[in-house]
Every structure is written in structure tokens, then in C-alpha cells.
C-alpha positions in Angstrom: -4.0 36.3 -6.9 -0.5 37.1 -8.2 1.1 40.1 -6.1 -1.3 39.5 -2.9 0.1 39.0 0.4 -0.2 35.4 1.9 -0.1 34.8 5.5 1.7 31.7 6.7 0.2 31.0 9.9 2.4 27.7 10.4 6.3 27.6 10.4 8.1 26.9 7.4 11.3 25.0 8.2 13.3 26.3 5.2 12.4 30.0 6.2 14.9 31.6 8.5 13.4 33.5 11.3 14.7 36.8 13.6 11.9 35.9 16.3 10.1 33.2 17.9 6.8 33.9 15.9 5.4 31.3 13.6 3.7 33.9 11.2 5.4 34.5 7.9 4.3 36.9 5.5 4.7 35.9 1.4 3.7 37.0 -1.9 2.0 34.8 -4.4 4.5 35.7 -7.1 2.7 33.1 -9.9 -0.1 30.6 -10.3 1.4 27.1 -11.8 -0.8 24.6 -14.1 -1.9 21.6 -11.7 0.3 18.5 -12.0 -1.4 15.4 -13.1 -1.9 12.8 -10.1 0.6 10.1 -11.8 3.5 12.3 -11.2 6.0 12.5 -8.1 5.5 16.9 -7.9 2.8 17.6 -5.9 0.1 20.4 -6.1 1.2 22.3 -3.0 2.5 26.0 -2.5 6.0 26.2 -3.4 8.2 29.0 -2.0 12.2 29.6 -2.3 14.2 28.1 0.3 16.7 30.6 2.4 20.0 30.8 0.4 22.0 30.1 3.6 19.5 27.7 5.3 21.6 24.3 6.0 24.1 25.3 3.6 27.1 23.9 5.2 25.3 20.8 6.5 25.8 17.9 4.4 24.9 15.4 6.8 21.0 16.5 6.7 18.6 14.6 4.4 16.2 17.4 4.1 16.5 17.9 0.3 15.5 16.4 -3.3 17.8 17.8 -6.1 16.3 18.0 -9.4 18.4 19.0 -12.5 16.9 19.8 -16.0 19.0 18.4 -18.9 18.8 19.9 -22.4 19.1 16.1 -23.5 18.3 13.2 -21.6 20.9 11.0 -23.2 23.4 13.3 -21.5 22.7 12.1 -18.1 25.6 9.7 -17.8 28.0 12.5 -19.0 26.9 15.0 -16.3 27.4 12.3 -13.5 30.5 11.4 -14.7 31.9 15.1 -15.1 30.6 16.1 -11.8 32.2 12.9 -10.3 35.4 13.9 -11.6 35.6 17.3 -10.8 33.8 17.5 -7.0 35.9 16.6 -4.1 33.3 14.9 -2.0 36.4 14.6 0.9 35.7 18.4 1.7 32.1 17.8 2.7 33.0 14.5 4.8 32.0 11.9 2.5 35.2 10.5 0.4 34.4 7.9 -1.9 30.8 9.2 -2.3 29.2 9.2 -6.0 26.4 11.3 -7.7 23.6 9.6 -9.6 20.9 10.8 -11.4 17.5 9.3 -11.6 14.9 9.8 -14.2 11.6 10.8 -12.5 9.8 7.9 -14.3 12.2 5.6 -12.6 11.6 6.5 -9.0 8.2 5.1 -8.2 9.6 1.2 -8.5 12.7 2.2 -6.6 10.5 1.9 -3.2 12.1 4.8 -1.8 9.4 5.6 0.4 6.6 3.0 1.2 4.1 5.7 2.9 4.2 8.0 -0.1 5.6 11.1 2.4 8.6 11.5 0.4 8.0 9.9 -3.3 5.3 8.1 -4.2 6.5 4.5 -4.7 5.6 0.9 -5.5 7.1 -2.7 -5.6 7.7 -4.0 -8.7 7.6 -7.9 -7.4 4.1 -7.1 -5.8 2.8 -5.5 -8.9 4.1 -8.7 -11.2 2.9 -11.0 -8.5 -0.6 -9.5 -8.8 -0.5 -9.8 -12.6 0.6 -13.2 -12.4 -2.3 -14.3 -10.0 -4.6 -12.4 -12.4 -3.3 -14.3 -15.4 -4.0 -17.7 -13.3 -7.5 -16.4 -12.6 -7.6 -16.1 -16.2 -6.4 -19.6 -17.0 -8.7 -21.2 -14.4 -11.9 -19.5 -16.3 -10.7 -20.3 -19.5 -10.0 -24.2 -18.7 -13.7 -23.9 -16.6 -15.4 -22.5 -19.9 -13.5 -25.5 -21.8 -15.0 -28.1 -19.5 -18.3 -26.6 -19.4 -18.6 -26.7 -23.3 -17.2 -30.2 -23.4 -19.7 -31.5 -20.7 -22.7 -29.9 -22.4 -21.6 -31.8 -25.9 -24.5 -34.4 -25.1 -27.0 -31.7 -25.1 -26.2 -29.6 -27.8 -25.4 -32.4 -30.3 -28.7 -32.7 -31.5 -28.8 -28.7 -32.3 -25.3 -29.1 -34.0 -26.3 -32.0 -36.2 -29.8 -30.8 -37.2 -27.7 -27.4 -38.6 -25.3 -29.9 -40.5 -28.1 -31.7 -42.2 -30.0 -28.9 -42.9 -26.9 -27.6 -45.0 -24.4 -25.7 -42.3 -20.9 -26.6 -42.8 -18.3 -27.2 -40.0 -16.5 -23.8 -40.4 -19.7 -21.8 -40.1 -21.0 -23.8 -37.0 -17.3 -23.4 -35.3 -17.2 -19.7 -36.4 -20.9 -19.5 -34.3 -19.2 -21.4 -31.7 -16.2 -19.2 -31.0 -18.8 -15.8 -31.3 -20.8 -17.3 -28.6 -17.6 -18.1 -26.3 -16.4 -14.4 -27.1 -20.1 -12.9 -26.3 -19.8 -15.0 -23.0 -16.5 -13.6 -22.3 -17.3 -10.0 -23.3 -20.4 -10.2 -20.9 -18.3 -11.2 -18.4 -16.2 -8.0 -18.8 -18.9 -5.4 -18.8 -20.2 -7.4 -15.6 -17.0 -7.0 -14.0 -16.3 -3.2 -15.0 -19.9 -2.4 -13.6 -18.3 -4.1 -10.4 -15.5 -2.2 -10.0 -17.6 0.9 -10.7 -19.9 0.2 -8.1 -16.7 -0.5 -5.7 -15.2 2.7 -6.8 -18.6 4.6 -6.0 -19.3 3.0 -2.6 -15.5 3.8 -1.4 -14.5 0.0 -1.3 -11.5 0.6 -3.1 -10.6 3.3 -1.0 -7.2 1.9 0.0 -5.9 2.1 -3.6 -4.5 5.4 -4.0 -4.9 5.9 -7.8 -8.2 6.5 -9.6 -10.1 3.4 -9.6 -12.9 4.8 -11.8 -13.2 2.5 -14.9 -14.5 5.4 -17.0 -11.6 7.4 -16.6 -9.0 4.9 -18.4 -10.4 4.2 -21.6 -7.3 2.8 -22.6 -7.0 0.3 -19.8 -10.4 -0.9 -20.6 -9.9 -1.0 -24.1 -6.8 -3.8 -23.6 -8.9 -5.7 -21.2 -11.9 -5.8 -23.7 -8.9 -7.2 -26.3 -7.9 -9.9 -23.5 -11.6 -10.8 -23.1 -11.7 -11.3 -26.6 -8.3 -13.3 -26.7 -9.9 -15.5 -23.9 -12.7 -16.3 -25.1 -11.0 -17.6 -28.6 -8.9 -19.7 -26.4 -11.2 -21.4 -24.4 -13.6 -22.1 -27.3 -11.2 -23.4 -29.8 -11.3 -26.7 -28.4 -15.3 -27.1 -27.9 -15.9 -25.8 -31.2 -13.9 -28.3 -33.1 -15.0 -31.2 -30.5 -18.9 -30.5 -30.9 -18.5 -30.4 -34.9 -16.5 -33.2 -35.5 -19.0 -36.3 -35.1 -21.1 -37.3 -37.9 -24.7 -35.9 -38.3 -26.0 -39.5 -37.9 -24.3 -40.2 -34.5 -26.7 -38.4 -32.6 -29.3 -41.2 -33.7 -27.0 -44.1 -32.4 -26.2 -45.6 -28.9 -24.6 -43.9 -26.3 -22.3 -41.0 -25.7 -18.8 -41.1 -23.8 -15.5 -39.2 -24.2 -12.6 -41.1 -26.1 -9.6 -42.2 -24.0 -7.7 -39.3 -25.4 -10.4 -36.9 -24.4 -10.7 -38.0 -20.8 -6.9 -37.6 -20.4 -7.5 -34.2 -21.6 -10.3 -33.4 -19.6 -8.6 -34.9 -16.5 -5.4 -32.9 -17.4 -7.4 -29.6 -17.6 -9.3 -30.4 -14.3 -6.2 -31.0 -12.6 -4.5 -28.2 -13.5 -7.5 -26.0 -12.3 -7.0 -27.7 -8.8 -3.2 -27.1 -8.7 -3.9 -23.5 -9.5 -6.9 -22.7 -7.2 -5.3 -24.9 -3.9 -2.1 -22.7 -4.9 -3.9 -19.4 -4.7 -5.9 -20.6 -1.6 -2.9 -21.5 0.2 -1.0 -17.8 -1.0 -4.3 -16.0 0.5 -3.7 -18.3 3.6 -0.2 -16.7 3.8 -1.1 -13.3 3.4 -3.7 -13.4 6.0 -1.3 -14.6 8.4 0.8 -11.5 7.4 -1.5 -9.3 8.6 -2.4 -11.1 11.5 1.2 -10.4 12.1 1.1 -6.4 11.3 -1.9 -6.3 13.7 -0.6 -8.2 16.6 3.2 -7.8 16.6 4.9 -5.6 19.4 6.1 -2.1 17.9 7.3 -1.1 21.5 5.1 1.1 22.6 1.2 1.2 23.7 -1.6 1.8 21.0 -5.0 1.1 22.8 -4.8 3.9 25.0 -3.3 6.6 22.9 -5.0 9.3 21.5 -3.2 11.7 19.0 -4.1 15.5 18.3 -2.3 17.3 15.9 -2.1 21.0 17.1 -1.6 24.0 15.1 1.6 26.7 15.5 -0.6 29.2 17.7 -1.8 26.2 20.4 1.7 24.5 20.4 3.7 27.7 20.8 1.8 29.9 23.1 -0.9 27.6 24.7 0.7 24.1 25.2 0.6 24.5 28.8 -3.1 25.4 29.1 -3.9 22.7 26.6 -2.1 20.1 28.9 -4.2 21.5 31.9 -7.2 21.6 30.2 -7.1 17.8 29.0 -5.9 16.8 32.6 -9.2 18.2 34.3 -10.9 15.3 32.4 -11.0 12.4 34.9 -10.4 9.8 31.7 -7.3 11.3 31.0 -4.1 9.9 32.6 -1.4 12.2 31.0 -0.3 14.1 28.1 3.2 14.0 26.0 4.3 16.1 23.0 6.5 15.3 19.9 7.6 16.8 16.6 6.2 13.7 14.5 3.1 11.5 14.6 4.9 8.3 14.9 3.4 5.1 13.4 1.8 7.4 10.4 4.9 7.2 7.8 7.7 5.1 6.9 10.2 8.4 6.6 11.3 10.6 9.2 13.7 13.9 9.9 17.1 11.8 9.4 20.7 13.2 10.8 23.7 11.6 10.7 26.6 11.0 13.0 29.8 9.6 14.0 30.0 6.9 17.0 33.4 5.2 17.7 34.7 6.2 14.5 31.6 4.8 12.6 29.4 7.0 10.6 25.7 6.3 10.9 22.3 7.7 10.2 19.4 7.9 12.6 15.6 9.3 12.7 15.5 12.0 15.3 12.0 13.1 16.8 12.2 15.6 19.4 9.5 14.8 22.4 8.6 16.2 25.6 10.5 14.8 28.8 7.3 13.0 29.9 6.9 11.0 26.5 8.4 7.6 26.7 6.2 7.0 30.1 2.9 8.6 28.5 3.6 6.0 25.3 4.3 3.2 27.6 8.1 2.9 26.1 10.2 1.0 28.5 13.9 1.9 29.2 16.1 -1.3 29.1 19.4 0.6 29.9 20.2 3.8 31.4 17.3 6.4 32.7 14.0 8.3 31.4 14.0 11.7 30.5 13.4 14.0 33.6 11.9 17.6 33.3 15.3 19.2 33.9 16.8 17.5 30.7 14.3 19.3 28.7 15.2 22.9 30.1 18.8 22.0 30.2 21.2 23.8 27.4 22.9 20.1 26.9 20.9 17.9 25.1 19.7 14.8 26.2 19.4 11.7 23.7 17.4 8.1 24.0 18.2 5.6 21.1 16.5 2.3 20.4 17.9 -1.2 21.1 18.7 -1.6 17.7 21.0 1.3 17.7 22.4 0.1 20.9 23.1 -3.4 19.2 24.4 -2.2 16.0 26.8 0.0 17.0 27.8 -0.8 20.5 26.5 2.3 22.0 26.3 2.7 25.6 25.6 5.7 28.0 27.8 8.8 27.9 28.2 11.8 26.1 27.1 11.9 22.5 28.4 14.0 19.7 25.2 14.7 17.8 26.4 17.0 15.3 30.0 18.2 14.5 31.5 19.5 17.5 28.3 19.6 19.3 27.7 17.1 22.4 25.1 15.9 24.5 24.7 12.9 26.8 23.1 10.0 25.4 20.7 9.0 29.0 19.1 5.6 27.9 18.2 3.0 25.6 14.3 1.9 24.7 13.5 -1.8 23.9 12.8 -2.7 20.4 11.1 0.2 19.1 9.5 0.5 15.4 7.9 3.8 14.4 7.7 2.8 10.7 5.7 0.4 9.1 7.0 -3.5 9.2 7.5 -3.4 5.7 10.6 -1.4 6.7 13.8 -2.9 8.3 14.4 -1.7 11.9 16.2 1.7 11.5 18.3 3.3 14.3 16.0 6.0 16.2 16.7 8.7 18.4 14.7 10.8 21.3 15.8 14.0 22.1 14.1 15.7 25.1 12.6 19.2 24.2 11.0 22.1 26.0 7.5 22.7 24.9 6.9 24.8 21.7 5.7 25.1 18.0 8.5 22.6 17.6 6.2 19.8 19.4 3.0 20.1 17.6 1.9 16.7 18.2 0.3 15.8 21.3 -0.3 12.1 22.6 -3.0 11.6 25.1 -3.1 8.6 27.3 -6.5 7.5 28.5 -7.0 5.4 31.7 -8.0 1.9 31.4 -11.7 1.7 30.7 -12.2 5.5 29.8 -15.4 6.1 27.5 -13.5 6.9 24.3 -16.3 9.3 22.9 -16.6 11.2 26.0 -12.8 11.7 26.2 -13.0 12.7 22.4 -16.1 15.6 23.4 -13.5 16.3 26.2 -10.7 17.0 23.6 -12.9 19.0 21.2 -13.7 21.4 23.9 -10.3 22.1 25.0 -9.3 22.4 21.6 -12.0 24.6 20.8 -11.5 26.9 23.8 -8.3 27.7 23.1 -8.8 29.1 19.7 -10.8 32.2 19.4 -14.3 31.3 18.3 -13.6 27.8 18.3 -13.8 27.4 14.6 -9.9 26.7 13.4 -9.9 24.0 16.6 -13.5 22.7 15.4 -11.9 22.2 11.9 -8.5 21.2 13.3 -10.1 18.3 15.7 -12.7 16.8 12.7 -9.5 15.9 11.2 -7.9 14.4 14.2 -11.1 12.3 15.2 -9.6 10.5 11.6 -6.4 9.7 13.1 -7.6 9.1 16.8 -9.9 6.0 14.9 -6.9 4.7 13.0 -4.7 4.4 16.1 -1.2 4.7 14.7 -1.8 2.4 11.9 -2.2 4.8 8.8 0.4 3.0 7.1 -0.4 -0.6 7.9 -4.3 -0.2 7.4 -3.6 0.5 3.9 -1.3 -2.6 3.2 -3.9 -4.8 5.9 -6.7 -3.6 4.3 -6.1 -4.2 0.9 -4.7 -7.6 2.3 -8.0 -8.2 4.1 -10.3 -7.3 1.0 -7.4 -9.7 -1.1 -7.8 -12.6 1.0 -11.3 -12.3 1.4 -12.3 -11.9 -2.1 -9.5 -14.6 -3.3 -10.4 -17.2 -1.0 -14.2 -16.8 -2.1 -13.4 -17.1 -5.5 -11.0 -19.8 -5.1 -12.8 -22.2 -3.0 -15.9 -21.3 -5.3 -14.0 -22.2 -8.4 -12.5 -25.4 -6.9 -16.3 -26.7 -5.7 -17.3 -25.9 -9.4 -14.5 -28.0 -11.1 -15.3 -30.8 -8.6 -19.0 -30.6 -9.5 -17.9 -30.5 -13.6 -16.0 -33.8 -12.8 -18.9 -35.4 -10.9 -21.1 -34.5 -13.5 -19.0 -35.7 -16.3 -18.1 -38.4 -14.9 -21.8 -40.3 -14.3 -22.0 -43.2 -17.0 -18.8 -43.0 -18.2 -17.4 -46.0 -16.7 -16.5 -47.6 -20.4 -13.0 -46.6 -21.5 -13.4 -48.4 -24.9 -14.1 -47.0 -27.6 -17.4 -47.8 -29.3 -17.4 -50.6 -32.1 -20.2 -48.0 -34.2 -17.4 -45.0 -33.8 -14.7 -45.8 -35.7 -13.3 -42.6 -35.4 -13.4 -42.9 -31.6 -16.2 -40.4 -30.7 -18.8 -41.9 -28.6 -21.1 -40.6 -25.9 -22.9 -42.2 -23.0 -25.4 -40.2 -20.9 -24.0 -37.1 -19.1 -25.8 -34.9 -16.5 -24.5 -31.3 -16.4 -25.9 -29.6 -13.3 -26.4 -25.8 -14.1 
């Protein structure tokens, strides 16, 4: 395909354009090998940035700079040399310093929680999950130790018979350790099958990584080794305990734990209960956090809004027909447009400006004049956009309340870039367009005329409207605007997923993961706690005598024990 033309039907923001056409002719210059899934670089079409594009604009945060070094150890020298010779004052950022970050270190910097800018994660969350997994392993090991100790009366006859027949203590202990390891390995295999089944059934779809166990042989090997170690740790005490009695002891009176053995059992059971209740309480807090994410007010309506992403042809040339077609359906109240799909990511277009001598940055979203009314966003100071604002050569802006409070802003002239000025006409209430994992940010809405820039449409449905019928009406409208309807149909099939997610693309990943985590953890922890109580009750029957048996100078006596299996 090298050398063949490639037509871009959508606009490319880094390419200059002499007219309003959204189409651009490209030429395939090369084909690169696919990047692996665990890298920050994406498998997309790459094209060169125009040399003069935003060349003198040092306030826009639109680019990532990649530097290839001949030696990774020279990164510090490159930083120092650049910072020493480059004059940051000439770009309006005195005192700024450049810092190089290895690609492998970006993930845990948590630069972009939604993954649109960088794939990122939280090291604290990873460590917390690993800690929970270790606690569950400790519970499982202690549980096995308690079960094995409780089964001692039932296995004493077999063990002592083997002793009488000539088996040594070391051989018996080895067989008991092998048995413990075999049980742990069996549990490991069942866990692998369970994870594989959850992967196949898409229950782990919220995890962005490949969750198929078969694709991670090293991880399987490490987990298998951990299972063996847990089996050895859990089986050591029961193996030595069961083989520590004289062969004739089973033929004598009662069996019962010594005071030292009982204290050890009580300590182990208490440890299980403490860990189990701690994890249950933690799971409850996660459930409360998820409920907060679901119910917290984010400053705009969600229940009556549908989102449709339009291609450049419809947004640029058929926006009016699109609006008229939708409003002909009785269940649709109004239609507005924006340059971004709010609530679907954590990172938006960022601009910088100066207000009352203070430099600040803000998320800039271009919207149609009726956007706030359609979305149910309330004005707390100033006024809403008017249709004249969208047609005026002097831009009109509305900031959120966080910007007003943090910068002491007021209605009036606003210098949005260098010497270019517009009018700050109003302020919204407490508006959030990113997930609640992010801190409140400065948000600026700018009135803009309809065109290819406003490619995301927001449809406000009337109360009580049949959503399925409304979806069919939108489908017919979009399909009718595209020749043949094929492109519109394919586009709308994608949009239906966004419609169902209801502005929670970012939040749903967290909430779905949290709900699954809470439900599974609470079930496991409660089950473990109940099993622990059953073991304590079963082992406690008949053990009322705390004194060591006179016939047992070594302190190893038994009393009747019931184990419910």
C-alpha cells in the first residue's frame, strides 16, 4: 500500500487548510510494525505536523515531545544542558524547567486517568490490591492449618498404624506436606480455570489488560510457585503436630489440645477474624464510594440526554437539517452541539491565559449557543449564551464556579489569548466534566457557530419519552443525511453504546470494577468468617478440660472432636 493515496474524510487538527473542506489527500509513506499492547504508543495512522502549525504558541498543551537518546544514562546531562542554554523567558515562562521522563515511568505518574492521553495507573491502588491478595492468602493458609489440626483425631489412627508398620516421622511429614502442596496446586488450577471462564464470558471487560491466563505463562509460573510456598507454609505445623504422638496414644483415652496448642489455635482464628472483618469494612467503604460516584451532582442533567457523534460531513454541512429532522420527533425537546463528549474522558483541550496578573490554565470546550439550556446547566452569575454570541466576531465565554472562586473572576472583558479579547458573560454552578477521581478544574465554554468543529450532538428527550422509539428516530435521521445510509448506520451503531453508557464511560470502568470487587470480596470474606466460626465451634466441643492428661507427660492429649465437612 506504500505510495497509494489515502483520503481523510475527517478533519486533522495538525494540518493547515486553505478552505473549509474537511477532506484531505494523504499518501501512504510507510507501514510500521504493530506496537505491543503494553506501550504508550498506539497503533494508529501517523502523519507529520505542519511545520508552521502552532509554532509560536507556547500556551497550548497539544503536543507530547519524544526524545531519542544514544544512551539512557545521558538523560540528566541533556536536561541540564537544555535548561542552561534555553531562555524560557522568551516564551513567557520564566523559571520553567524541562524534565525528561522514561516511557516506562509514565504509567504510574497517573497523568491521564482515562487513557486518552497516556495509559496510566495508580501505584497505590496496585499495592493495595496486592496487599489484599496477600491477606487472602494468609487467611487461606491459616484456614488450612486450622482444618488440618481439627482433623487430627480422625487421622491419628491411620498415622499411628503407618508408624507401627515402620514408617518414619520424616516420611510421614513429607507425605503430609506433599498433600498440602497438592491441595494448593489444585486450588491454583481451579482459579486459573475460573479466571479463564470470566475472560471468555467478558466479566473482566473493565480490565484493559489481556486477562487470558494462557497469554501470561510467566505469571502462571510465578503464581504456581506462590501456591507451592503457601502449601508448604500452611502444612508445616499440621505435619509436625500429627506425627508428634507416640504410636500407642491413639489407643488411650481422650484427645485434646494442650494449653499451648489451644492458644496457638485461638491466635490463628483471631487473626482470621481480624483480617476478614477489616476487608469486609474496606469493601463497604468501596461500595459507599461507588454510590457517591453514581449519585453525586455533576452540574448537568444525565437522565434525559442522548449523545450522538457526527462525522465531519454531517456536522459541517448538514447540521441544520439534522436538528430539524430530530425536532420533528415529538419526544425530542432540543438539540445542542459541542466540540467534546463531556463526561467521557479526563483530559480535554487545554488553554492558558492571564487574569488579573495570574497565569492559569483551563479546559476549553466550544459549544452551540443553546448548549447550557439543553444540558440543564444553571447560570449562577451573569447570563446564558444568545444566538447572537455564536455569530459575533467577539467571542463569548462562560466559566464554571470553580474558576470564579479560585481566580476571583467577574463578568466583563476577557483576554483569552495574547492580545485577543472576548467577553466573559457568565458563570455556571459546580460543573464537572471529568471523573470524580480528578480534582475540580477550570472549565471554559465558548459559544461557536455550527460547523465541523462541533461534531458531538446532545439530544434532550422530553420526560417520559420512549428511549427505544427516540433511538429509532435518531437512527433514521442520521441515516437519511448520508448517501445510502450505510455510513450513518454504522456511525449510529457505535453511538448507541454511548447512549446506554449515559456519560459514564470513565466512571463506569471504575464503578463496574468496584461493584465486582465489592460483591466478590464481601462474599469471600463473609464465607471465610463463617467457616472460621464453624471450625472454632467444631473444635471447641469436648475440649472443656484445660489440664494436660496424666497419661500424657508430653502434654499431647485428645478429647472427642467433631469436624463438620
